[in-house]
DSSP file (Angstrom, degrees, kcal/mol; ACC not computed):
  #  RESIDUE AA STRUCTURE BP1 BP2  ACC     N-H-->O    O-->H-N    N-H-->O    O-->H-N    TCO  KAPPA ALPHA  PHI   PSI    X-CA   Y-CA   Z-CA
    1    1 A X              0   0    0      0, 0.0     2,-0.1     0, 0.0     0, 0.0   0.000 360.0 360.0 360.0 135.5    0.0    0.0    0.0
    2    2 A X        -     0   0    0      1,-0.1     2,-0.2     0, 0.0     0, 0.0  -0.455 360.0-115.6 -72.6 144.8    1.3    3.5   -0.9
    3    3 A X        -     0   0    0     -2,-0.1     2,-0.6     1,-0.0    -1,-0.1  -0.561  23.0-135.7 -77.6 143.1    1.9    5.9    1.9
    4    4 A X        -     0   0    0     -2,-0.2     2,-0.4     2,-0.0    -1,-0.0  -0.890  20.1-152.8-100.1 122.1   -0.3    9.0    1.9
    5    5 A X        -     0   0    0     -2,-0.6     2,-0.8     1,-0.0     0, 0.0  -0.786  10.6-133.1 -98.9 142.6    1.7   12.0    2.5
    6    6 A X        -     0   0    0     -2,-0.4     2,-0.5    27,-0.0    -2,-0.0  -0.802  23.4-143.4 -91.4 110.2    0.2   15.1    4.1
    7    7 A X        -     0   0    0     -2,-0.8     2,-0.4     1,-0.0    27,-0.2  -0.633  11.1-134.7 -77.7 121.9    1.3   18.1    2.0
    8    8 A X        -     0   0    0     -2,-0.5    25,-0.2    25,-0.1     2,-0.2  -0.636  24.2-174.8 -80.8 129.4    2.0   21.2    4.1
    9    9 A X  E     -A   32   0A   0     23,-2.4    23,-3.2    -2,-0.4     2,-0.3  -0.470  17.1-122.2-105.6-176.5    0.6   24.4    2.7
   10   10 A X  E     -A   31   0A   0     21,-0.3    80,-2.9    -2,-0.2     2,-0.3  -0.937  16.6-167.4-133.7 155.4    1.1   28.0    4.1
   11   11 A X  E     -A   30   0A   0     19,-1.8    19,-2.8    -2,-0.3     2,-0.5  -0.885  27.6-117.8-122.7 161.4   -0.8   30.9    5.4
   12   12 A X  E     -Ab  29  92A   0     79,-2.6    81,-3.5    -2,-0.3     2,-0.6  -0.895  19.9-162.2-103.4 127.2    0.5   34.4    6.0
   13   13 A X  E     -Ab  28  93A   0     15,-3.0    15,-2.3    -2,-0.5     2,-0.4  -0.945   8.8-165.4-106.5 124.4    0.4   35.7    9.5
   14   14 A X  E     -Ab  27  94A   0     79,-2.9    81,-2.8    -2,-0.6     2,-0.4  -0.930   4.9-155.9-113.4 133.8    0.7   39.5    9.6
   15   15 A X  E     - b   0  95A   0     11,-3.2     2,-0.3    -2,-0.4    81,-0.2  -0.896  14.2-167.6-105.3 135.5    1.4   41.3   12.9
   16   16 A X  E >>  - b   0  96A   0     79,-1.9     3,-1.3    -2,-0.4     4,-1.3  -0.784  46.9 -27.4-117.6 167.0    0.3   45.0   13.2
   17   17 A X  H 3> S+ b   0  97A   0      1,-0.3     4,-1.9    -2,-0.3     3,-0.4   0.093 132.6   5.3  31.2-117.4    1.1   47.8   15.7
   18   18 A X  H 3> S+     0   0    0     79,-0.6     4,-2.7     1,-0.2    -1,-0.3   0.867 131.0  58.5 -60.3 -37.2    2.0   46.3   19.2
   19   19 A X  H <> S+     0   0    0     -3,-1.3     4,-2.3     1,-0.2     6,-0.2   0.874 106.5  47.7 -58.4 -40.5    1.9   42.8   17.9
   20   20 A X  H  X S+     0   0    0     -4,-1.3     4,-2.5    -3,-0.4     5,-0.4   0.899 112.1  50.4 -68.6 -40.4    4.6   43.6   15.4
   21   21 A X  H  < S+     0   0    0     -4,-1.9    -2,-0.2     1,-0.2    -1,-0.2   0.936 114.9  42.8 -60.7 -49.3    6.7   45.4   18.0
   22   22 A X  H  < S+     0   0    0     -4,-2.7    -2,-0.2     1,-0.2    -1,-0.2   0.884 118.3  44.0 -73.0 -39.3    6.4   42.4   20.4
   23   23 A X  H  < S-     0   0    0     -4,-2.3    -1,-0.2    -5,-0.2    -2,-0.2   0.852  96.9-140.1 -72.3 -35.4    7.0   39.6   17.6
   24   24 A X  S  < S+     0   0    0     -4,-2.5     2,-0.3     1,-0.3    -3,-0.1   0.499  72.7  82.7  87.0   6.3    9.8   41.6   16.1
   25   25 A X  S    S-     0   0    0     -5,-0.4    -1,-0.3    -6,-0.2    -2,-0.2  -0.963  71.7-139.9-137.5 151.6    8.6   40.8   12.6
   26   26 A X  S    S-     0   0    0     -2,-0.3   -11,-3.2     1,-0.3     2,-0.3   0.872  81.4 -22.2 -78.8 -34.1    6.0   42.3   10.3
   27   27 A X  E     -A   14   0A   0    -13,-0.3     2,-0.3    -7,-0.1    -1,-0.3  -0.970  56.5-157.6-164.9 168.4    4.7   38.9    9.0
   28   28 A X  E     -A   13   0A   0    -15,-2.3   -15,-3.0    -2,-0.3     2,-0.5  -0.990  23.1-118.1-156.2 155.8    5.6   35.3    8.4
   29   29 A X  E     -A   12   0A   0     -2,-0.3     2,-0.5   -17,-0.2   -17,-0.2  -0.858  32.0-164.5 -92.2 128.9    4.7   32.3    6.3
   30   30 A X  E     -A   11   0A   0    -19,-2.8   -19,-1.8    -2,-0.5     2,-0.2  -0.955  16.0-131.2-121.5 125.3    3.4   29.4    8.4
   31   31 A X  E     -A   10   0A   0     -2,-0.5     2,-0.3   -21,-0.2   -21,-0.3  -0.495  31.0-178.9 -73.5 141.6    3.0   25.9    7.2
   32   32 A X  E     -A    9   0A   0    -23,-3.2   -23,-2.4    -2,-0.2     2,-0.3  -0.914  17.4-148.2-134.7 161.5   -0.4   24.3    7.9
   33   33 A X    >   -     0   0    0     -2,-0.3     3,-1.7   -25,-0.2    54,-0.2  -0.834  39.5 -99.6-123.9 164.7   -1.9   20.9    7.3
   34   34 A X  T 3  S+     0   0    0     -2,-0.3   -26,-0.0     1,-0.3   -28,-0.0   0.742 122.0  56.6 -59.7 -23.8   -5.6   20.2    6.6
   35   35 A X  T 3  S+     0   0    0     51,-0.1    -1,-0.3     2,-0.0     2,-0.1   0.658  82.7 108.2 -83.2 -15.2   -6.1   19.2   10.3
   36   36 A X    <   -     0   0    0     -3,-1.7    51,-0.4    51,-0.1     2,-0.2  -0.336  50.6-164.7 -63.4 138.3   -4.7   22.5   11.7
   37   37 A X     >  -     0   0    0     49,-0.2     4,-1.8     1,-0.1    49,-0.2  -0.681  38.9-102.0-110.6 171.5   -7.3   24.9   13.4
   38   38 A X  H  > S+     0   0    0     47,-1.8     4,-2.6    44,-0.5     5,-0.2   0.834 124.3  61.0 -60.4 -33.9   -6.8   28.5   14.2
   39   39 A X  H  > S+     0   0    0     44,-2.4     4,-2.2    46,-0.3    -1,-0.2   0.903 103.7  49.4 -58.8 -42.2   -6.4   27.3   17.8
   40   40 A X  H  > S+     0   0    0     43,-0.3     4,-2.4    -3,-0.2    -2,-0.2   0.886 109.4  51.6 -62.3 -43.5   -3.3   25.3   16.6
   41   41 A X  H  X S+     0   0    0     -4,-1.8     4,-2.7     1,-0.2    -2,-0.2   0.952 110.2  49.0 -61.1 -49.5   -2.0   28.4   14.8
   42   42 A X  H  X S+     0   0    0     -4,-2.6     4,-2.0     1,-0.2    -2,-0.2   0.884 111.6  48.9 -57.9 -42.6   -2.3   30.5   18.0
   43   43 A X  H  X S+     0   0    0     -4,-2.2     4,-1.7    19,-0.3    -1,-0.2   0.913 111.0  49.8 -66.4 -41.0   -0.6   27.9   20.1
   44   44 A X  H  X S+     0   0    0     -4,-2.4     4,-2.7     2,-0.2     5,-0.2   0.897 109.7  52.1 -59.1 -46.0    2.3   27.7   17.5
   45   45 A X  H  X S+     0   0    0     -4,-2.7     4,-2.4     1,-0.2     7,-0.2   0.868 107.2  52.4 -58.6 -39.8    2.6   31.5   17.6
   46   46 A X  H  < S+     0   0    0     -4,-2.0    -1,-0.2    15,-0.3    -2,-0.2   0.870 112.1  45.8 -65.3 -36.0    2.8   31.4   21.4
   47   47 A X  H  < S+     0   0    0     -4,-1.7     3,-0.5    14,-0.2    -2,-0.2   0.900 117.4  43.1 -70.0 -42.9    5.6   28.8   21.2
   48   48 A X  H  < S+     0   0    0     -4,-2.7     2,-0.2     1,-0.2    -2,-0.2   0.845 129.4  26.5 -71.7 -33.3    7.5   30.7   18.4
   49   49 A X    ><  +     0   0    0     -4,-2.4     3,-3.0    -5,-0.2     4,-0.3  -0.603  66.9 177.7-131.9  71.1    7.0   34.2   20.0
   50   50 A X  G >  S+     0   0    0     -3,-0.5     3,-2.0     1,-0.3    -1,-0.1   0.781  76.8  69.0 -48.4 -34.0    6.6   33.7   23.8
   51   51 A X  G 3  S+     0   0    0      1,-0.3    -1,-0.3   -29,-0.2     4,-0.1   0.668  86.5  68.0 -61.6 -17.3    6.4   37.5   24.3
   52   52 A X  G X>>S+     0   0    0     -3,-3.0     4,-2.7    -7,-0.2     5,-2.6   0.656  77.3  99.1 -77.2 -15.2    3.0   37.5   22.5
   53   53 A X  B <45S+e   57   0B   0     -3,-2.0     5,-0.2    -4,-0.3     6,-0.1  -0.630  92.1  19.2 -72.8 125.5    1.7   35.6   25.6
   54   54 A X  T 345S+     0   0    0      3,-3.9    -1,-0.3    -2,-0.4     4,-0.1   0.076 128.0  55.7  97.0 -19.4   -0.1   38.1   27.8
   55   55 A X  T <45S-     0   0    0     -3,-1.3    -2,-0.2     2,-0.2    43,-0.2   0.831 132.2  -5.6-104.5 -56.9   -0.4   40.5   24.9
   56   56 A X  T  <5S+     0   0    0     -4,-2.7     9,-3.1     1,-0.2     2,-0.4   0.698 130.8  51.0-102.8 -35.1   -2.2   38.7   22.1
   57   57 A X  B   <S-eF  53  64B   0     -5,-2.6    -3,-3.9     7,-0.2     7,-0.2  -0.833  87.6-109.1-114.5 144.0   -2.4   35.2   23.5
   58   58 A X    >   -     0   0    0      5,-3.8     3,-2.8    -2,-0.4     5,-0.2  -0.213  36.7-102.8 -68.8 161.4   -3.8   34.2   26.9
   59   59 A X  T 3  S+     0   0    0      1,-0.3    -1,-0.1     2,-0.1    -6,-0.1   0.653 118.0  73.8 -62.0 -13.3   -1.4   33.0   29.6
   60   60 A X  T 3  S-     0   0    0      3,-0.1    -1,-0.3     1,-0.1    -2,-0.1   0.626 104.1-130.2 -74.0  -9.7   -2.7   29.4   28.8
   61   61 A X  S <  S+     0   0    0     -3,-2.8   -15,-0.3     2,-0.2   -14,-0.2   0.371  91.8  61.4  82.5  -2.4   -0.5   29.7   25.6
   62   62 A X  S    S+     0   0    0      1,-0.1     2,-0.5   -16,-0.1   -19,-0.3   0.424  80.1  83.5-136.9   0.5   -3.3   28.6   23.3
   63   63 A X        -     0   0    0     -5,-0.2    -5,-3.8   -21,-0.1     2,-0.3  -0.932  69.9-131.6-113.6 128.1   -6.2   31.1   23.5
   64   64 A X  B     -F   57   0B   0     -2,-0.5     2,-0.3    -7,-0.2    -7,-0.2  -0.589  30.8-113.8 -74.1 128.3   -6.4   34.3   21.6
   65   65 A X    >   -     0   0    0     -9,-3.1     3,-1.8    -2,-0.3    14,-0.1  -0.443  19.4-143.5 -64.9 123.2   -7.3   37.2   23.9
   66   66 A X  T 3  S+     0   0    0     -2,-0.3    -1,-0.2     1,-0.3    13,-0.1   0.616  93.0  74.6 -67.4 -10.1  -10.7   38.4   22.7
   67   67 A X  T 3  S+     0   0    0    -11,-0.1    -1,-0.3     2,-0.1     2,-0.2   0.596  92.5  66.6 -77.4 -10.7   -9.8   42.1   23.5
   68   68 A X  S <  S-     0   0    0     -3,-1.8     2,-0.4   -12,-0.2    11,-0.3  -0.602  92.3-101.2-105.3 168.1   -7.6   42.0   20.4
   69   69 A X  E     -C   96   0A   0     27,-2.2    27,-2.4    -2,-0.2     2,-0.5  -0.765  22.9-166.6-101.3 138.9   -8.6   41.7   16.7
   70   70 A X  E     -CD  95  77A   0      7,-0.7     7,-2.4    -2,-0.4     2,-0.6  -0.953  14.4-174.0-121.6 104.7   -8.3   38.5   14.7
   71   71 A X  E     -CD  94  76A   0     23,-2.7    23,-3.0    -2,-0.5     2,-0.6  -0.893   8.2-170.2-113.2 122.1   -8.7   39.3   11.0
   72   72 A X  E >  S-CD  93  75A   0      3,-2.5     3,-1.4    -2,-0.6    21,-0.2  -0.944  77.6 -20.6-113.4 115.7   -9.0   36.5    8.4
   73   73 A X  T 3  S-     0   0    0     19,-2.9    -1,-0.2    -2,-0.6    20,-0.1   0.904 126.9 -52.9  57.7  43.3   -8.8   37.6    4.8
   74   74 A X  T 3  S+     0   0    0     18,-0.3     2,-0.5     1,-0.2    -1,-0.3   0.643 115.4 117.2  62.3  19.1   -9.8   41.2    5.7
   75   75 A X  E <   -D   72   0A   0     -3,-1.4    -3,-2.5     2,-0.0    -1,-0.2  -0.965  67.2-128.1-115.1 124.5  -12.9   39.9    7.6
   76   76 A X  E     -D   71   0A   0     -2,-0.5     2,-0.3    -5,-0.2    -5,-0.2  -0.461  30.2-169.5 -65.8 135.1  -13.0   40.5   11.3
   77   77 A X  E     -D   70   0A   0     -7,-2.4     2,-0.8    -2,-0.1    -7,-0.7  -0.944  28.2-117.3-123.9 150.7  -13.7   37.3   13.2
   78   78 A X    >>  -     0   0    0     -2,-0.3     3,-1.4     1,-0.2     4,-1.3  -0.803  26.8-140.7 -81.4 112.3  -14.6   36.7   16.9
   79   79 A X  H 3> S+     0   0    0     -2,-0.8     4,-1.1   -11,-0.3     3,-0.2   0.797  99.4  54.6 -48.1 -35.0  -11.6   34.7   18.1
   80   80 A X  H 34 S+     0   0    0      1,-0.2    -1,-0.3     2,-0.2     4,-0.3   0.889 110.0  47.2 -64.9 -38.0  -13.9   32.5   20.3
   81   81 A X  H <4 S+     0   0    0     -3,-1.4    -1,-0.2     1,-0.2    -2,-0.2   0.706 116.7  40.6 -81.8 -21.8  -16.1   31.6   17.3
   82   82 A X  H >< S+     0   0    0     -4,-1.3     3,-2.0    -3,-0.2   -44,-0.5   0.511  82.7  96.1-108.1  -3.8  -13.2   30.8   14.8
   83   83 A X  T 3< S+     0   0    0     -4,-1.1   -44,-2.4     1,-0.3   -45,-0.3   0.804  88.7  45.9 -57.3 -31.6  -10.7   28.9   16.8
   84   84 A X  T 3  S+     0   0    0     -4,-0.3    -1,-0.3   -46,-0.2     2,-0.1   0.427  93.3 101.1 -92.9   5.0  -12.0   25.5   15.8
   85   85 A X  S <  S-     0   0    0     -3,-2.0   -47,-1.8     1,-0.1     2,-0.5  -0.477  75.0-117.6 -84.0 158.0  -12.2   26.4   12.1
   86   86 A X        -     0   0    0    -49,-0.2   -49,-0.2    -2,-0.1     2,-0.1  -0.825  20.6-130.3-100.7 130.2   -9.5   25.3    9.7
   87   87 A X        -     0   0    0     -2,-0.5     2,-0.4   -51,-0.4   -51,-0.1  -0.423  23.3-133.9 -76.3 158.4   -7.4   27.9    7.8
   88   88 A X    >   -     0   0    0     -2,-0.1     3,-2.5     1,-0.1    -1,-0.0  -0.871  32.5 -86.4-112.5 143.2   -7.2   27.3    4.1
   89   89 A X  T 3  S+     0   0    0     -2,-0.4   -78,-0.2     1,-0.3     3,-0.1  -0.250 117.1  24.7 -49.7 133.8   -3.8   27.5    2.1
   90   90 A X  T 3  S+     0   0    0    -80,-2.9    -1,-0.3     1,-0.3   -79,-0.2   0.291  87.3 143.4  89.4  -8.7   -3.2   31.1    1.1
   91   91 A X    <   -     0   0    0     -3,-2.5   -79,-2.6   -81,-0.2     2,-0.5  -0.224  43.3-140.3 -58.2 152.3   -5.2   32.6    3.9
   92   92 A X  E     -b   12   0A   0    -81,-0.2   -19,-2.9    -3,-0.1     2,-0.6  -0.978  14.1-167.1-113.7 119.4   -4.0   35.9    5.5
   93   93 A X  E     -bC  13  72A   0    -81,-3.5   -79,-2.9    -2,-0.5     2,-0.5  -0.930   4.0-164.1-108.8 116.6   -4.4   36.1    9.2
   94   94 A X  E     -bC  14  71A   0    -23,-3.0   -23,-2.7    -2,-0.6     2,-0.5  -0.905   1.7-160.5-105.5 123.4   -3.9   39.6   10.6
   95   95 A X  E     -bC  15  70A   0    -81,-2.8   -79,-1.9    -2,-0.5     2,-0.5  -0.890   7.6-174.5-105.6 121.3   -3.3   39.9   14.3
   96   96 A X  E     -bC  16  69A   0    -27,-2.4   -27,-2.2    -2,-0.5     2,-0.7  -0.956  13.9-151.8-117.4 121.1   -3.9   43.4   16.0
   97   97 A X  E     -b   17   0A   0    -81,-0.5     2,-0.6    -2,-0.5   -79,-0.6  -0.823  17.3-141.6 -93.2 123.4   -3.1   43.9   19.6
   98   98 A X        -     0   0    0     -2,-0.7     2,-0.5   -43,-0.2   -31,-0.0  -0.752  14.7-161.9 -87.8 119.5   -5.4   46.6   20.9
   99   99 A X        +     0   0    0     -2,-0.6     2,-0.3     2,-0.0    -2,-0.0  -0.893  13.2 175.6-103.4 127.6   -3.6   48.9   23.3
  100  100 A X        +     0   0    0     -2,-0.5     2,-0.3     2,-0.0    -2,-0.0  -0.838  12.0 130.3-126.4 167.3   -5.7   51.0   25.6
  101  101 A X              0   0    0     -2,-0.3    -2,-0.0     1,-0.1     0, 0.0  -0.960 360.0 360.0 169.0 175.8   -4.9   53.3   28.4
  102  102 A X              0   0    0     -2,-0.3    -1,-0.1     0, 0.0    -2,-0.0   0.377 360.0 360.0-155.1 360.0   -5.4   56.6   29.8
């Protein structure tokens, strides 16, 4: 029987404002598989950029903080509602850390 290989595709993750400063890069290409969810992407980003934890990512390391913006292909998404969805190859995920203060 032939082995079935899982081909990795990529998405673009774009960091803006504070997220860009914390990550230290404006964007990156991330390999994904068909099984990956946005929760997997967030967890992987927390591992790659630990300083994002507490800014974009909850202290649990795998939950996107809902006070920030999670934009998929220029469409705002509620992080809680999309975490179990699967990104498609070529998707653009824009992460915006919302900084407030007074």
